[in-house]
N, C-alpha and C positions, 0 to 999 in steps of 0.2 A: 504494500500500500504506500502511496506517495503523499506528498503534501496536498496535492490536488484532491485526493480521496478524502483527506482530513477536512478540507474546506467544504466538500460536498456533504459529508455526513460525519461529524466529529465523534458521535457516539459509536458508530460502527468502527471507526479507526481506533479508538481507545480500547474497545472490546477486542478487536483483532490483536492489538499489541499485548493485551493482558493474556489472551488465550495462547498466543505464541510463547510467552514467557512461561506459562504453566505447562504447556505441552511441547517442549523443545524437540522431543524425540518423535513425536507422532504428528507429522505434517498432514496426513490424510484426514484425521479427525478434526484438526484445526480448520482445514479447508471446507469440510462438510458443515461445521458450525458457522463459518463465515458465509457460506452459500445460503444457509437458512436465514441468517440475519439480513443479508442483502436482498433476499427475495421476500422478506416479510411484507405482507400487504399486497403483493403483486399476484400471488396465487389465489387469494380468496375472492378476487373480483369476478371470476367466472361463475361463482356460485350464486351471485345476486344479479337479477335482471336489471337492466338499466331503466326500463320503462315499466315500473311496477304501478299498477292501477290503484293499489291500496295506500300508496304514499300520500295521497290527497285526502284520505278519509278523515283524519283528525281535523284538518282544516274545514272540511264540509260540516262535520259534527259541531265544531266550535262556532261556525257561522250560524247554523241553525239554532244553537243554544243562545247565542247573543240576540238573535232576532226574537226568539220566544221570550227571553228576559225583558227586552225592550218593550214588546207589546204588553206583556203582563204588568210590568211596572207602569206603563202609560195608563192602563185601565185602573190602576190603584191610585193614580194621582201623584206619583213621585215627581220630583223636580228633574230637570234635564241633567244636572250634575250627578244625582243619584242614579239615574238611568244609565249614564255613561259608565259609572263605576261598576254597577252590578252587571252590565252587559260585558264589560271587559273581563271580569272574573268568570262570567258564564262562558265566554269564549275560551279562556285559558283552561278551565276545568269543564270542558264541553260535555263529556259523557257523564260525569258526576252530576252536573247541573241538570241534564236531561232526566236522570233517575230521580233527582230531588223534585223536579217539576212534575213528573208524571205520578210520583207517589204522594206528594204533599200539596203542591200548588195548583194542580190541574183544575180542581173544582172552584178555586178562588178566581181563576183567570179566564173562565170560559167567555 
């Protein structure tokens, strides 16, 4: 490994030097360990699809929860600031808010 390798990834460089000091006599195991370290993250990409349809599901659930929160709080006469705050938290905790809404507030906000 050269100085250029160090500048690209200092952690790998330091690990490689440490491994070489510990395993002076066994170059093949050192090279295998270095290959694993250098290829970390590259081999796992093929297991995950790039266009996953479910990656937008939390966003959609959050938007639905914020919309329901805004409408329910409007019917109850909350101020705009209160509606913004509650809608923000409903967006962040979308699934939890939807459970809360359908179990507790559904009858209040029809």
